[in-house]
N, C-alpha and C positions, 0 to 999 in steps of 0.2 A: 545415409551413412550406415555402415554395418554395425550390428549389435554384438559382433564377435569380440572375444577377449583374447589378447595376446599373452602367452604364458611367459613367466619368468620364475623359474623354479630353482631353489638352492637346496641341495641334499646334504644332510649332516652325516656324521660317521655311523651312528646307531639308528637314526630315523625312528625314535621312540614316539615323538609327537609331531604335529603339524601346526604351523602358525600361518594364518591367511592374513595378508596385509592389503587393504583396499584404499587407494588414494582418493583425493578429492577431485571435484569438478575443475577442469582446465589444467590439472596437474598431471604428474606421471609417477611411476614407481620410484624415480630418483628423488622425488620430494620426501620420501619416507626413509631416506638413507640413515638418519640418526636412529629412527625407530628400529630399522632392520639390524643395525649394529648392536643395539641394546638387546634385542631378542637373541641374536647370535651368541652374545656373551653370557646372557642370563640363562638361556635355555640351549646349551650347546648340542643337545641330542635331538633337537627339533628341526625338521625340514621347514623351509620357508617358501611360501607361495605368494609372490608379489605380482599379480597380473597387471598388464597395461590395459586399463579400461577405456572404452570408446567414449570419452568424456571431454572432448574438446569444446571450445566456446560455442560453436554452432552445431554441436552434435544432435542428430535426430534419432539416436539410438533409443530403442524401446527398453526401459529398465527391467521389465519382466523378462525379455529375451536375454539381457545381459546376465541376470541372476541365473537363468536356466543354463546358460553357457558355463558360468562358474560352477554350477552343480555338476555338470557333465565332467568337468576337469577334476573336481575333487573326487567324484566317483571313480575316475580312472586311477588317481593316486591311491585311493583306498583299496582298489582291486590288487594293486601291487604291494601295498604295505598296510597292514591292519594297525593303525596308530592307537596308542594307549590313551592319548588325549589330543584334543584339537582346540585351538584358540583362534577366534576371529577378531581382528582389529580393523577398525574403519575410521577414516578421517572425513568429516563433513558428509558429502555425498556417499563416500565409502561406508560410513556408519549405517546409513539407511539400507544400502545394498547388503551389508553384512547381516543386519537383522532379518531382511527378507530371505536371504540365503538360509538362515537358520529355520525360519518358518517353513519354507519349502522342504527342507531336510526332515522336519518332524512330521510331514505328511498332512494331507488335506483333512479338514473337519467338515461335517455336513453344515455346521452352524455358520461357517465362513469359508465358502468355496474359493478355490484359486481362480485367477484370471484366465481368460482364453489365451492359449499359447503355451501353457505349462503342460508339457507332454508327459511327465512322469509325476504322479501325485501321491505316490505311496511313501511311507516313512523309510528313510535311509538308515542302514545299520550304523553308519558313523555319526548319526545325530546324537546318540547316547554318549558319544565320546567328546562332545563339545563341552568343555569345562567352563569357559567364560567367553563373554563378548565384551570387548573394550571399545568404547565410543569416544573418539577424540573430537571435541567440538561438534558432536552429532546434532544436526538440525532435526530433532526427533518429530517435530510437528511440521517440518518443512520451513520454507522461508516466507516471509511476508514483509511488506514495506511498512515500517513503523517509525515512531518518534525516537526509538533507540538508535537509529542510524544517523550518521552524520549527513549533512545536506548533500555533499558530493556523492556519497554512497546512495542516498535515496534517489537522487536524480539518475544515477547510473542504472539502478534497479528498475526505475519507472520506464526509462527509455528502452532498456533491455527487454522488459516485459512486453512493451508495445511492439518492438521488433519481433519478438517471439510469436506474438499473435499474428503478425503479418506473414511470417514464415509458415505458421500453421495453416493459414488460409491458402497460401500459394502451393505448398508442398503436400497438403492434406496429411501431414504427420506432425506430431507435437515435438518441439525441441526438448531435449532431455531436461534442461533447467526448469521448464514449466511443469514437468512431470513430478517435480519435488516441491512445488509450491504448496503452501498450506491448503489442505482440503482437496488437492488433486487426487484422482482415482488411485494411482499407485500408492500414494502416501496414506490415504484414509483406509484403503483396503489392508495395508500393512498393519495399521494400528488395530483394526478390528480383528484381523487374523491372529495377531499376537495375543489378544485377549482370549480368543477361542482356543489357541494353542495351549495357553497356560491352563485353561479349564479342562481341556481334553486329555492332558498328559499328567494328571495328578498322581497316577499310580506308576509312572515310569520315570526314568532318568531323563529321557528326551523331553525337551520343552522347558527345562528348568535350569539352564545354564545361568551362572551369575552374570549379570549385566552391569558393567561399571561405566559411568559417564564422567569423563574428565572435562570440567567446565572452565573455560577461560574467563578470567575476571573482568576483562576489558573487551569483550566481543562486540564490535559495532556492526557486524555483518548479520548476525542472527540475534534477535532479542531474547531475553530470559524466558518469555512465554513460549518461544519456539524451540529453544534448547531443551527445556524440561517438558516431557510428555506426561501430563497429569493423568492421562487416560490409561495408556498401556505401560507407562514407566513408573507405576506406583511402587514397585519392588526393586527399582534400580538402586545402585549405590552411586551417589553423587559426590564427587571429590573436586574441591575447588583448586584451581591451579593459578596462583597469583601472577600478576603482571603478564598475562598471556591473552592473546586475541584468537580469533577464529583461524587465522592463517598460521601464525607462528607458534601455536601450541605444540607443533611437531618439531620445532627447532630445539633439539636437546643437545646443544653444543657445550663447550667448556666454560661458557660464561656462568655467572652466579645464577641468573634466571634460568638458563638452559639446564643447569644441574638440578635445580628445584623441579623443573618439569620431568627430568630424567628419573628422579627419586619417586615422584608421584606415579609415573608410568610403570616403574618396576614394582611398586606397591600393587598397582592394578593387575600386573602380570603374574604375581606370585603369591600374594597374601590370601589367607583363607577368609571365609565369609565373616567370621567374628571380628577379625582385625579390620576388614574393610568397613564393616558397620560402625566401628569406633571412629573411623575417619570420615564417615558420611555426613555431609552438611548441606541442607537445602538453603537456598537464598532466603533471607528473612521475609520477603514479600510473597513467598510461594507457599500455598497450602494445597495439600493433596485433597482430591475429591472425597467426600464422605459417602460411602456406599449405603444405599437404602435397599436392603434385601426384602423389606416388607411390601414394596411397591409391585403391584401385579400388572399395571397397564400404564403406558406413557403415551400421551396424545400430542402429536405435533399439530399446531394450528398456524398456517402460513398465509399471509396476506399477499396482495398482488401489487401491480405497479401503481404509481401515483397514490399511494396509500401508506399510512404509517401503522396501520394494523390495530387500531384501538378496539375494534370489534372482536378481535381474536380472544381477548381476555374474557369477554362476555360469554362467548360460546364455550370457552374452556371451563368457566364456572358452571355452566349448565351440564356439561359432560360430567364434571366431578360430582355434582349434586345427585344426578341420576345413578351414577356408578355406586354410590354409597348403599343404595337399596339392594344391590347385588352382592354386597359384602366383599367388594374388591377395592383395592387401594389404587386410586388414580393420581398421576401427576401429569401436568401439562407443560409443553414447551411452546411458549408464545413469543420468543425472542424475535425482534425485528431486524431485518437486514437493511433497514433504512428506507428513506423515500427513493423510489426508483422511477425516474421520469421516462416518458414515452421514447425519446430518442435513444437513451441507453438500452432500452428493451429491444431495440432493433439490431443491436450489435451482438453477435454470438459470443464474443469474448467477455462482454459485460454480463450476459446471462450465465455463462460458464462460471464466472467468479462467484455469483450468488449460489450456484449449485455447490461449489466447493465450500462456501460458508455453511450451507445447510448440512453437508456431510461431516464437517468438523463438529457441529452441534450434535449430530447423530452419534458420532464416535464417543463423545463425552457422555451422552445419555446412556450408552451401552455399559460404560464403566460404572456410572453412578447407580444405575438400576439393573443389576445383573440378572435378576429373575423376572423382569418385566417383558411383556410383548408390546410392540409399538404399533400405533395406528396413526392415520394422517387425515387432516382436513385442510384442503387447499383451495384458494380462490385466485383466479386469473393467473398471474405469473407464478403463484404458489403451486398451481397444478403442473406447470412446466418443470419446476424444480424437482418434483418427485419423479415425473416421467423420465427426465434426463438422468436422475440419480439411479433409478432402477436399470437403465440401459448401460450406464458406465461403471457402476459399482456393484459387482456380483455379491458383495457381502451385505448389501443393503436389503432389508426386508421389512415390510409393514403389513400387519394383519388385515385391517379394514381401512379402506381408502374412500374418502368423499371428495368429489370435485364439484366446484361451482364456478361458472363463468370460465370454463376451461379453454386454454389456448393451445392445447395439445392436438396433434394431428388426428384426424378421424380414423386413420388406418393404423393407429398405434397398436402394437402387438401385445395384447394382454395375456394371450393364451399361454405363452411360455412362462410368464411370471406366476400364473395360477397353477400351471402344471408342476413347477418346481417348488411350490409352496412359499415363494417369496411374498406373494400376496394371496390372501384368502377370499377377499370380496371387494368389489368396487361399486360405488354408487355415484352416478354422474347426473347432475341436474342440467337440463336444457331449458333455456328461457324463451319467453315469447318475443322479446324485443331487445335481445342483446346485440345492438348495432355495432358495439365496439369489436366483438369477435366476428360478427357476420361480415363486416366491411374491411377489416384490417388483417388479422391473422388468417382469415379465410382467403383473402386475396393472395397472401404469400403461399398458402398451400396449393391454390389453383395454379400458381405460376411455378410450383415445384421449387420454391426458393426458401431456404432455411428449413428448420425443423419445427415450425410453428403451424398451428392449424385451428380448426373451428369446432372442436368437440362440444363447446359450450353453446353453439348455435345449431349444429347439425346432429350432434350425438356421435358416438363411436360406431363404426361400421360393424364391428364384432358384436355378437350376441352374448359375449361373456360378461360384460359389465351390466349391472342393474342400472336402468336409466329412467328418470322421471321426465316425461314430456307432458305438458310444458308448465314451468313455473312463471306466474304472471310478473312481468317486469323486465328490467334491462340487465345490465352486466352483473349487478349484485342481487338479483332477484331471489336467489336461493338463500341468501343471508338474512332474509326477512325474519324478524323475531318470532313470528308465528311458526317458522320452520325449524327453530332451534331444537325442539324436542325430537323431531324426526331425524335430524342429523346426529344428535347425541345417541339416539336409540340404535342407529346403524353402527356407529363406532363401537358401542358397547356390546351389542348382540350379533351384529352382522346380518340382520334381517331388515330389508327395506320397509319403511312405513310411509304411506302416502301423506303428503302435506295436507293441511286443511283445505277443504273445497274452495274457500274464498281466495286462495292464491294459486289455483290450478286453472288452466285453460286447455281447450282441446286443439287449438291451432295457434300458429305464430302470427304476429302482426305482418300484414302485407307490405307495409312501408319499409320493413326490415328485410323480409325474406326475398322479395323481388329484386331489389338492388344487389343483394348478396350473390345473385347468380352471375352478375357482371362486376364483381368486387374490384378486379384490377382497374376497371375504367374509373372507379371512384378515385383511386390513387392518381391516375393520369389527370383527371379533372382538377384535383387539388394542386398538382404540380403546375399545370397551366395557369391556374388562378394565381398562384404565388408569383409566377413569372410576370404575369400581367400586372399584379399589384406592385411588384418591384419596379417595373418600367414606369408606372404612374408616379411612384414616390421619387424616383431618380430618372427623370426623362432626359433623353438625349445623350446618355452615356455610350461611348464607343465600347466595343468588346474589350479593348485593352484597358479602358478605365474600369470596366466591370471586374476584370481580372485583378487589378491593383486593389480595388475595394474589398474583394473577397480575401485576398492575401492579408490585408490590413485587419480584417475582422478575425481571421485565424490567429494573427499575431496577438490581438487583444485577448482572445480566448486562451492562448498559451500563457499569457501573463496571469490571467485569472486562475488557471490550474496551478501555476507555480505558487501563487499566494495562498491558495486554499487547500492544496493537497500535500505540499512538501513540508 
């Protein structure tokens, strides 16, 4: 599907101002008819731009391209008419696009570069004329499936997300709706770019438009934690709109409720900052993040699959204790994404969900520790999380990176990250007997299947990373307590330190390295063994009976998911 925007432009008599109205996902400009009528009456000298966005149910539009197209159209309007003020109004998805539009208009910052595909990265003259941005039920952190949803809504979103992943796999393009899921690249980059924009434009009018969020009191589509962005929305004005949900907050008709919505919208449209602040109310269970400007370094420590990550706290404490000697203030992020079983690890969409989780944590860290540099220690799947994040999130940057038991491809391109300064140094530990990596992710890399690999067994092909060959032991060899000081030292200073001699070997175990050369055959052997075992346990079944048995097992699994996930 095209990412092009269809124009709907309404010119006023004097054309003093411009109001941009952006509709929601699956809706059209007609859905904003009440909003447009109020704008026309309240601001009679303003032109109104209500584009038809490519946001149908199965839209594959790239939101970055959509925003770039919006930019081009506003540039053209600006060339014809130098407006005195501009207001951006967005409903749901439109709220996210509106914020991104403003970010691009204010120009790129070195701290948070724009995505690939943004063709014009300089500040627009009209950015300084943007007076305010009004978000109607804006899903500022994206959407997520949570207990705030009704059961039918949760089922719909769950099935829709699954269908979206299938479409992604088939079309090799991500559906628009998945691009605005919590933690997705478009969304997380937006939040980080917003923070950078605010900091970079302290001395100019651009970048400091008043942002007003109208919150529906009964929104069962997006939970409170997704409506309110504690990271980039700390200075938003939040106004509660009673008896309103995610969809009907734009229904400003003649009913009593509709008129209340209308008055709140007019307030957002016309009031000055002081009046707006007097009406600002955060939900009682919402607390803004407390900024820690004294923190100099934040260290993410991420565990792997089949691991709850208890060891991460121990290494984090070691980093903190060594950091005190250098008179720096360290904080660590050891949050767990939960137990991640082997089968889930093999599905790209499940791995992607964990990357999105990581980047949501990263965005919060940037807001909470604005003066800190970030570094990273990852084991197993934790190494994949960062490698994927660096690839998909141009705003992501980590100073020093330590990998242990890495499942990243050996041909991963570190040179570009080092060249652009997004990473300053990498230390990769290669184990003597990491049969997990050698036989499984290594097989996937050999087959050219998925984006997993065997850097924990073979090391990276590039000479850019520092690599320790070989740490004695299996998949968690480098996490030996005797090696904690060496890991902490690299994270703090960026200089590799050899582990103690007692945990170093000069060569790998033959029983691991030889089978690794034919790793795909190990998978084949396991598959044949399981088939043989199944035939022994259920002898004499016909192919049709096997089919019915498998369908019944999938049915039982579906019941399990419904009872434990919804």
